[in-house]
C-alpha positions as CSV (number, residue, x, y, z in Angstrom):
1,M,-48.6,-42.3,-81.2
2,N,-51.3,-42.4,-78.3
3,H,-54.1,-39.9,-79.3
4,I,-55.6,-38.5,-75.4
5,D,-58.8,-37.5,-77.9
6,D,-60.4,-37.2,-80.7
7,S,-58.0,-34.6,-84.1
8,I,-59.5,-32.6,-86.0
9,E,-58.3,-32.7,-89.8
10,Y,-58.3,-30.6,-92.7
11,K,-56.7,-30.8,-96.1
12,P,-56.6,-27.1,-98.4
13,P,-54.7,-27.0,-101.0
14,G,-51.0,-28.9,-100.5
15,L,-51.4,-29.2,-96.8
16,L,-53.0,-31.7,-94.2
17,V,-54.1,-30.1,-90.5
18,E,-54.7,-32.0,-87.9
19,Q,-55.3,-31.1,-83.9
20,Y,-54.7,-33.1,-81.2
21,R,-53.0,-34.2,-77.8
22,L,-50.5,-36.9,-77.5
23,E,-48.9,-39.1,-74.5
24,A,-45.2,-39.3,-73.9
25,T,-44.3,-40.4,-77.6
26,H,-41.7,-42.0,-78.9
27,L,-41.1,-42.2,-82.4
28,P,-38.2,-44.9,-84.1
29,A,-36.4,-43.7,-87.2
30,H,-38.9,-43.7,-90.1
31,F,-38.4,-42.4,-93.3
32,Q,-40.8,-38.9,-93.7
33,A,-42.5,-38.2,-97.1
34,E,-43.9,-35.1,-96.3
35,H,-42.7,-31.7,-95.0
36,L,-44.0,-31.8,-91.2
37,L,-44.5,-28.0,-89.1
38,I,-45.8,-28.8,-85.6
39,L,-46.7,-26.0,-83.8
40,H,-47.0,-26.4,-79.8
41,Q,-50.5,-24.9,-78.3
42,G,-50.2,-26.3,-74.3
43,I,-49.6,-24.3,-71.6
44,E,-47.2,-26.7,-70.3
45,P,-43.3,-27.1,-71.2
46,V,-42.4,-30.5,-72.4
47,R,-38.7,-31.5,-72.9
48,S,-38.0,-33.4,-76.4
49,H,-35.7,-35.3,-78.0
50,R,-34.4,-36.3,-81.3
51,Q,-31.4,-38.3,-83.3
52,H,-30.2,-35.6,-85.5
53,G,-27.2,-37.2,-87.5
54,T,-25.1,-38.8,-85.2
55,A,-26.2,-36.3,-82.2
56,V,-29.0,-36.8,-80.3
57,E,-30.3,-32.9,-79.6
58,E,-32.9,-32.1,-76.4
59,V,-34.4,-28.9,-76.0
60,V,-37.9,-27.5,-74.5
61,F,-40.5,-26.7,-75.8
62,Q,-43.3,-23.8,-74.5
63,A,-46.7,-22.8,-75.6
64,G,-46.2,-20.7,-79.4
65,D,-43.2,-23.1,-80.0
66,A,-43.1,-24.6,-83.4
67,G,-40.5,-27.4,-85.7
68,L,-39.8,-27.5,-88.9
69,Y,-38.9,-31.8,-90.1
70,P,-38.2,-31.4,-94.2
71,A,-39.5,-34.8,-95.7
72,G,-36.5,-37.7,-95.8
73,E,-35.3,-39.9,-93.4
74,R,-35.6,-39.2,-89.9
75,G,-33.8,-40.6,-86.7
76,F,-35.1,-41.4,-83.7
77,G,-37.6,-38.8,-81.7
78,G,-39.9,-38.1,-79.0
79,W,-41.5,-36.3,-76.1
80,D,-41.8,-37.1,-72.7
81,G,-44.4,-36.0,-71.6
82,P,-48.2,-35.2,-72.8
83,V,-48.4,-32.7,-75.4
84,D,-50.9,-30.3,-77.5
85,V,-50.2,-29.9,-81.3
86,I,-50.9,-28.6,-84.6
87,Q,-49.5,-31.0,-87.3
88,V,-49.4,-29.1,-90.8
89,H,-48.2,-31.5,-93.1
90,V,-46.9,-29.8,-96.1
91,D,-46.6,-31.6,-99.8
92,A,-42.8,-31.4,-100.8
93,L,-43.8,-31.4,-104.3
94,A,-46.6,-28.3,-104.2
95,L,-44.4,-26.1,-101.8
96,E,-41.4,-26.7,-104.6
97,N,-44.0,-26.0,-107.5
98,H,-44.7,-23.4,-105.8
99,A,-41.2,-21.6,-105.1
100,R,-40.2,-22.2,-108.8
101,Q,-43.8,-21.1,-110.1
102,G,-42.7,-17.1,-111.5
103,L,-39.5,-17.9,-110.6
104,D,-36.4,-18.4,-111.8
105,L,-34.6,-21.3,-109.6
106,T,-31.4,-23.3,-109.6
107,S,-31.7,-24.9,-106.2
108,F,-34.4,-25.0,-103.4
109,T,-34.3,-26.7,-100.0
110,L,-36.9,-26.6,-97.0
111,Q,-34.7,-25.3,-93.7
112,D,-33.9,-28.6,-91.0
113,R,-34.9,-26.0,-87.7
114,F,-35.9,-28.4,-84.5
115,C,-37.3,-26.1,-82.2
116,F,-38.1,-22.0,-83.0
117,Q,-40.7,-19.3,-83.1
118,D,-42.5,-17.6,-85.6
119,G,-45.8,-16.2,-84.7
120,L,-46.6,-15.9,-87.8
121,L,-47.5,-19.8,-88.8
122,T,-48.7,-20.3,-85.4
123,G,-51.6,-18.2,-86.7
124,L,-51.9,-19.6,-89.9
125,G,-52.1,-23.0,-88.3
126,R,-54.6,-21.5,-85.5
127,Q,-57.1,-20.1,-88.8
128,L,-56.8,-23.3,-91.3
129,L,-58.0,-24.6,-88.2
130,A,-61.2,-22.2,-88.1
131,A,-62.0,-22.3,-91.5
132,A,-62.2,-26.3,-91.7
133,G,-65.6,-27.0,-92.8
134,A,-66.1,-23.8,-94.0
135,E,-68.0,-24.3,-97.6
136,H,-69.9,-20.8,-97.6
137,A,-68.5,-19.1,-100.9
138,L,-65.3,-17.5,-99.1
139,G,-64.5,-19.7,-96.7
140,R,-63.1,-22.4,-100.2
141,L,-61.2,-19.5,-101.2
142,Y,-59.9,-18.1,-97.8
143,G,-58.8,-21.8,-96.6
144,E,-57.2,-21.5,-99.9
145,S,-55.8,-18.4,-99.3
146,L,-54.4,-19.4,-96.3
147,A,-52.4,-22.1,-97.3
148,N,-51.3,-20.0,-100.3
149,T,-49.4,-18.2,-97.5
150,L,-48.2,-20.3,-95.7
151,H,-46.0,-22.1,-98.5
152,Y,-45.1,-18.7,-99.3
153,H,-43.7,-17.8,-96.2
154,L,-42.4,-21.0,-96.2
155,I,-40.4,-20.6,-99.6
156,A,-39.3,-16.9,-98.5
157,H,-37.8,-17.0,-94.6
158,H,-36.7,-21.1,-94.4
159,G,-36.2,-22.5,-97.1
160,T,-32.7,-21.9,-98.7
161,F,-32.4,-21.3,-103.1
162,E,-30.9,-18.9,-105.1
163,R,-33.5,-17.3,-108.2
164,R,-33.8,-14.6,-110.0
165,I,-37.5,-12.6,-109.8
166,A,-39.5,-12.8,-112.9
167,A,-39.9,-9.5,-113.3
168,G,-43.3,-8.0,-112.6
169,R,-46.2,-6.8,-114.2
170,N,-49.7,-5.4,-113.8
171,L,-52.9,-7.6,-114.6
172,S,-54.5,-5.8,-118.1
173,A,-58.3,-3.6,-117.7
174,P,-59.7,-6.9,-119.5
175,V,-58.2,-9.3,-117.0
176,L,-60.4,-7.5,-114.8
177,A,-63.1,-7.1,-116.4
178,R,-62.8,-10.5,-116.9
179,I,-62.5,-11.2,-112.9
180,D,-65.6,-9.6,-112.6
181,A,-67.6,-10.9,-114.8
182,F,-66.8,-14.0,-113.5
183,L,-68.2,-13.5,-109.8
184,E,-71.0,-11.8,-111.2
185,A,-72.3,-15.0,-112.5
186,A,-70.7,-17.2,-109.7
187,V,-72.0,-14.6,-106.7
188,E,-73.7,-17.7,-104.9
189,Q,-70.7,-19.7,-105.9
190,S,-67.2,-21.2,-104.4
191,V,-65.0,-19.0,-105.5
192,T,-61.3,-19.9,-105.6
193,V,-57.8,-18.8,-107.0
194,E,-56.8,-21.3,-109.3
195,A,-60.3,-20.4,-111.2
196,L,-59.8,-16.6,-111.3
197,A,-55.5,-17.2,-112.4
198,S,-57.0,-19.4,-115.4
199,L,-59.3,-16.5,-116.6
200,A,-55.4,-14.1,-116.5
201,N,-53.6,-17.7,-117.8
202,L,-51.0,-17.3,-115.2
203,S,-50.6,-19.4,-112.5
204,V,-51.3,-19.1,-108.6
205,F,-48.3,-17.7,-107.3
206,H,-47.9,-15.3,-110.7
207,F,-51.7,-14.2,-110.5
208,A,-51.3,-13.8,-106.7
209,R,-48.7,-11.1,-106.9
210,C,-49.7,-9.3,-110.0
211,F,-53.2,-9.0,-109.1
212,K,-52.3,-7.8,-105.3
213,Q,-49.8,-5.1,-107.4
214,T,-52.5,-4.4,-109.7
215,T,-55.5,-3.8,-107.0
216,G,-53.6,-3.3,-104.2
217,Y,-55.4,-6.5,-102.3
218,S,-54.8,-10.2,-102.5
219,P,-58.2,-12.1,-104.1
220,Y,-60.0,-13.2,-101.2
221,Q,-59.4,-9.7,-99.6
222,Y,-61.1,-8.5,-103.0
223,V,-63.7,-10.8,-103.4
224,L,-64.6,-10.3,-100.5
225,K,-64.3,-6.3,-101.4
226,W,-67.1,-6.5,-104.2
227,K,-69.6,-9.1,-102.3
228,I,-70.1,-5.7,-99.6
229,R,-70.4,-3.7,-102.8
230,R,-73.0,-5.5,-104.1
231,A,-74.9,-6.1,-100.3
232,Q,-74.8,-1.6,-100.5
233,L,-76.8,-1.9,-103.3
234,L,-78.5,-4.8,-102.2
235,L,-79.6,-3.4,-98.5
236,R,-80.1,0.5,-100.5
237,A,-82.9,-1.1,-102.7
238,G,-84.6,-2.0,-99.7
239,D,-87.0,-5.0,-100.9
240,L,-84.7,-8.5,-99.5
241,P,-83.9,-9.3,-95.7
242,L,-80.6,-9.5,-94.0
243,A,-81.1,-13.6,-94.6
244,A,-81.7,-13.2,-98.2
245,I,-79.1,-10.9,-99.6
246,S,-76.3,-12.9,-97.5
247,D,-77.7,-16.5,-98.9
248,A,-77.1,-14.5,-102.0
249,L,-73.9,-13.8,-102.3
250,G,-73.0,-17.3,-100.6
251,F,-71.5,-15.9,-96.7
252,A,-72.1,-18.7,-95.1
253,S,-74.8,-17.1,-92.0
254,P,-76.6,-14.0,-91.7
255,A,-74.5,-13.4,-88.8
256,H,-70.9,-13.9,-90.8
257,F,-72.5,-11.1,-93.3
258,S,-73.3,-9.0,-90.8
259,A,-69.9,-9.5,-88.7
260,A,-67.8,-9.0,-92.5
261,F,-70.0,-6.2,-93.0
262,K,-69.2,-4.8,-90.0
263,R,-65.9,-5.0,-90.4
264,A,-65.6,-3.2,-93.8
265,L,-68.0,-0.8,-93.1
266,G,-67.7,0.2,-89.4
267,Q,-71.6,0.1,-89.1
268,S,-74.1,-3.6,-89.3
269,P,-75.8,-4.0,-92.7
270,R,-79.3,-2.9,-90.9
271,A,-77.3,0.4,-89.4
272,F,-76.7,1.5,-93.2
273,Q,-80.3,0.0,-94.4
274,Q,-81.9,2.5,-92.2
275,S,-79.3,5.4,-92.3
């Protein structure tokens, strides 16, 4: 493949996300170890072809179109012009493990879709790239939440399977107390869904579902809400500057802290403090 410019790469759990532009390309038949999701970003339409079984298919991709290609043997294919794409490589075993956690499956298969539209997948691909390099306390958790959402959306909307849904349950008060105590102790540290799930002795999939059922929030939303509440207490005390509060709560920067605070409460930290 001929790159026109350097790629952007991000590796949240179970995924490899890349964005780059390619010249007109022909791919020979090959084996694909991972599932591949391609999200077309270019303004100009581009014609694509592929060998699928004994047939050769052709389609014109527009901006916002996607292609989903399960792992395994792939026939030849390519594009007849330059493309601007986000490619999401999905670990096949990780996706199946996500599908099986908390579910009783008799089978699971990812669908093959040459060209289709799914606005959520396109949005998730862009958000995952935007999260690249975010090393602050919320950044890693945010990236994991996006990766998990993409996994579960593929399973629910682009997978073929037979299942029996395991009975859901609420998290107990002691588990929620352990989570709050953990957040208190790790306020400046990177928080992961795996770490929170371990406090409940649940898989990530089962924990996320039970947590949302119990609290009404995803783990990421809950952690952010917890930090905003703590910020309110610190702002009311009036002893610390905004930069110190931002650092103490693990935000990437005072600007990021101010934006998150305003989204949550409708006013800036400074306005809240002055009121």
